N, C-alpha and C positions, 0 to 999 in steps of 0.2 A: 286807171285799171286797179281793181280791188284784188288784193293778194288772197290766195287760198291758204287757209290756216288749218293745220292738223291739231286737234286737241292734244295737249301734252299730258300724258298720264303714266309716268314711270311708277314702278312698284315701291311705294313707301310703306313696306310691310302691309300691303293691301289697302292703304289709305291714299286718297288723292292729295296733291300738294296743298299745304295750308297757307292761306293768304290773309293778312290783316290790312284793311283799308283804313287809313288815318285821314279823315276828311270831315271838316266841321259843317259843310253844307249838306244837309240831310238828303236833299233831292239828288245831288251828285253821288253821294255815298251809296244810296239805295240803287241808283242806276248802275253804278259800277258793280255792286254786289250781284245784281241780276245778270249782267253781262258775263261776269266771271263764273258765277255759279252754273250758268248754262254751258260753260266750257268744261265743266266737270270738277272745278276746284272747290275746296272747302273754304268758305269766306266768312270772316268776322269783321265787325265794324268798331271803330273807335272815333268818337267825335271831338276828342281833345287830346293834347299831347300827354297829359297825366294819365288819362284812361289807357292810351296806347302803351305807355311804359308799365303800368300796372298789369296790363294783359300780357305783355312780354315777360314779366317777372314770374308768371304762373303757367305759361304755356310756351311752346316752341313753334315758330313760324318759318316757312321756307322763303316767304316773300313779304315785304312791307311796301304797300303802295301809299306814298306819303305826300300830303299837301304840306306846303311850307308855311302858309299863313294860318295860324290857329288862334283860338280865343285866349289861350292861357300861356303856352310856351312856344318858342321858336321851333318850327318843324325840323330845322337843321340840327338843333341840339338833341332832339329826340333820336334822329338818325344816328348821330355820333354815339349816343349811349347804347343804342341797339347794336351798332357795329362793335362796340367795346365788349358787350356781354354775349352777343351771338354773331360773331364775325362771319359765319357761314350763311347768314340770312342775306339774301339779295334785296336791293331796294330800287324801286321805280318812283321817281319824283313826279308829281303832278302839281302845277302851279299856275295861277292866273297873274302872277307878278314876277315873271321871269326877268332875269338879267344875266349878263355875261359873268359877272362876279359870282352870283349864286350857282350858276351852272358849273363854273370852274371849281368852286368849293365843293359842290356835290360830287363831282368826279374824283376829286382828291381824296374824299373819305370813302370811296368805293361804291358810289351809286352806279347802278347798271345803266339806267336810262333816265332821261329828263324830258318830260312832256309839258308843253305849254297849253293851257286852256284857252279856248275850247279845242278839244281834239276829237277825232272821230273814233268810232268803235274799233275799227281795224287797227288803229295806232296803239290803243291800250292792249288789245289782244296780242299784237306783235311784240310789244315791250315785255309783257308778262311771259309770253312763250319764250322769248329770248333769254330772260333772266332765269327761268326754270331750266331751260336747256343748258345754261352755263353750270347750274348746280349738278345736273345730271352728268355732264361731261367731267366735272371735277370728281364726282363720286366714282365714276367709271375709271378715271385715272388712278385714284387712290386704291380702288379695289384691284386694279391691274398690278400696281406696285406691290401691294400686300401679297398677291398671288405669286409674283415673281420671287419675293423674299422667302415665302413659304417653300416654293419649289427649290430654291437654293439650299435651304436648310435640310429638306428631304434628301437632296442629292448629296449633300455633305455627309449626312448620316449613313447613306448607302455606301459611299466611297470608304468611309472609316470602317463600316461593317465588313466590307470586302477585304480591306487591308488587315484588319484584326484577324479575320479567318485565315489569311495566308500565313500569319505568324503562329497559328494554333493547329492548322490542319494541313499536313504535308500532301495529302492526296489532292486537296483543293488547290494547293500551290501548283502541283504538277499539271492538273487539268487547266488551270488558268494560263500557265506557261505554254501549253500545247494547243489549247482550243479556246483562246481568250474570248473571241467574239461570241461563241456559243454559250460559254459560261456566263458572260456578262449580260446576255439577253434576258436573263431571269431577274435582273435588278432594275430599279427605277432610276435610270441614268440618261442624261442627254448624250447626244452623239459626241460632244466635246469631252465629256467625262470618260466615256468608253475609250475614246481615242487616247486620252492621257494615260489611262491605266495600261492599255495595250502597247503603247510606245514607251512607257516609262517617262512621261513628260513631267519632270520634277518641277519645272517652272509653273506649269498650270496647277499642279497640286498645291504648291506653296501659295499661289495667288488666290485660289478658290476654296481650298480646304483648310489651310492654316497650319499651325504647328502640329507635327505628328511625333510619335515616339519612334525610337530607333527600330523597334520591332515592326511597326507599321510601315516604316520607310524602306525596310529591307527588300521587299518585293520590287518596289518601284526602282530602287537603286540597281538591283541586279537586272531587272527588265531593261532599264536604260542601257546598262552595259551590253546586254545581248543585242540590242538594236545597233549599238555602235560597232560591235564586232561584225 
């Protein structure tokens, strides 16, 4: 049963994923170029290891499709150098001389997939799609982590801004004491941050906001006392 594939086309600043095929057999290289270009990828060719390394030194690639038997250098050595200089680049190995040892070595240095020639069109499409999907997921994870850190920084600034205002504005202090939920609604705070200020949760403040001045802590300290009474 043939798998149904969806063309992988994330937004790389408007450009499709960039792939280098390192293959010394011109017929195979041209065939792979045609198949992957039809999938919407931007494909370049290198017929030797030295050519591949030279290409990588002047350009960035999302994926390397690499033969292991080359006329000049060992394909595994090329992969190692690529991984050293561009570790985010994924690699799919294609080889007519497969062995358990080379497969294990390939996986150890971070190769995504290992295909033995001859392979069918569906296999290379699946391998390439999977490798690029891994990149996409990693980028999404990093973006999410960055967004979370930015959100924490924004919230920290907001909490400090509120506490600074309590130390400088008696009317604001009174409003916050009497109508805390309404007053805090105008600030960019999570539910947890609002609850901490409203209840005087000094533990949450210390863990998430950090060291504060005595003036900044005064409202929280008194609020905590009010809640205890």
